[in-house]
N, C-alpha and C positions, 0 to 999 in steps of 0.2 A: 840280643837275648837281653830279659829283664830277670834279674836275680832279686829274689824278695826275702828279705832276712826279718826275722822277729824274734822275740824273746825278752824275757824280763830283764831289768837293769842289773849290771853286776855279772852276766853269763859269760862274758867276753866277746859278745855280739859285735860290737864296734871294732874291737881290735881284730876280729877275723874278717870283717866286711872291708876293713881299710888294708889288711894284709892281701886279701883276695884282689881288691881292686888294683894294688900295686903289681901282683902277679899277672893279672890278666890285662894289664894297662887300660882299665875301664874307669867308667865315671861312678864316683862314690857320692850318693846322695843320702846325707846324714839329717835326719829329721831334728835332732838336738841342735845342729847348726843352724838351721832354716828358722826354727823355732825362737832361739835366742835371737837371731838378727830381726825377726819381728818384734820381740820385746824391746830391744834397743832402738827401733824406730819410734818408739813411745807412742804407737798408734794402737797398741794392744797389749794387754797384760797376760802373763802366763796363765791365770786363772780364767781368762776369757778366750784363750786360744782355740779351743773347739778343734775342728776340722782344719783350719786355715794353713798349719804347716803342712800337712798331708796334701792338700789341694794344690799348694805351690810345688811339692815335690812332684805330683803327679804330672804337672805341666812340664816341669824340667826334665823328667824322665822322658816324656813323649818327644820332647824336641831333641834329645840326645839320641833317642832310638832312631827317629827319622834321618839323623846323620849317619846311622850305621854303628854307633857306640854300643857296646855292653853296658848296661846300667845296673849298679847295685844299690838297692833301696835298703837303708840300714835305719830300722825304727823298732820300737816295742812291738807295734802292730798287734795291738792287744784285743782288737775286735775284729769278728768276721766281716763286717762291712769294709773296714780298710783293706783287708786281705783281697776281698773280692775286687775292690776298686783298682788294686795294683795289678790283678789278673786282667781286669778290663783294659788297663793302659796297653799290656802286652797284646790282648786279643785285637784292639782298635788299630795297633800298629803292625799285626801280622808278625810278630815275634814270639819264641818259645818263652815261657816263664818257669822259673825254677824256685819253688817255695822251700825256704830252709829255716827250721825253727832251731835256736839254740837254747839248750837247757843246761842246767847244773843240777843233776839229781841228788847231789850231796848237799844238803840244806846248810850244815855246819861251814862246808867250804865256801858255798855261795854267801853265807853272811860274812865269812872272813874277807871276802873279796869286796862286798858292798861297804862294809863300815870304814876301812882306810881310804877309800877312794878320793881322788881329788879331780876337781873339773879341769879339763882341757880346753874348755870353751870359756873365755872370759864372762863373766857374770852369771853363768849358767850354775845353778843350784842342783846338787845331785840329790835323789831321794835317799832317805835313810833306810835302814832294814825293815822298820815296821811299815814303812810306805811301800816298799817293794813287795813284802809279803800280803799286804792288805789291797794291793791294786787290783781292779778288775782285769781278768785276763781269761778271755773265753777259749776254750779248747779249740785246737787246730783240727781240722777234718780234712783239709787237702793238702798237707805237707808233702812234699816230695822227699825231703831228707830231714832227719832231726838228728842233731849232733850234740852230745853228751860231753860238756867241758870239764865234768869231774873225771873223765876218762881219756880226753884229748887236750893236748896243748893248742893254742891258736894256730901254730905253724902244722901241726898234724892236721886240724881241721881243714886248712886251706889246701893240704895235699888231697883230702878225700873229695872235695867238691869238684874238680876238674875231671877227676876220676868218674864220679857220678854222672857228669854232664856227657862224657864220652860214651858211657855204657847206655845212657838213654837214645843216643843217636844211632845206636846200631839196630 
């Protein structure tokens, strides 16, 4: 299975993806880690990144799916084209895909999360609130599950996801 996360920075998306990966004993592919590693290689800058981090992640996801692993893709996933590319990875490898958008509908709460955050990846520069709210973010038309972290803790969100997967299999 390929579990495709998306959502603006500061919505607890990576926290939920990481906790879910631990819970399901699955592979956690974090675009921020991949992109920061590419920057540290000194062959690419963050401003020239384009789709590189996502393309690397698609390949790693496909390799792990072929090994029989569940893969959790953790990224802002702000464009319809990247979401389609993730779905294509699942399709090409004959596994189900589950698209999960993480939102924080309470803007004040979202801002309170964004502003004090510290990067947990060495060298990674987190966006400030202005960059988060000004970011291009295309509406999700194909999401299977939307979780609002203004109403759910990360732990509660992690409990909802396996229940949703089970209900889809019925």
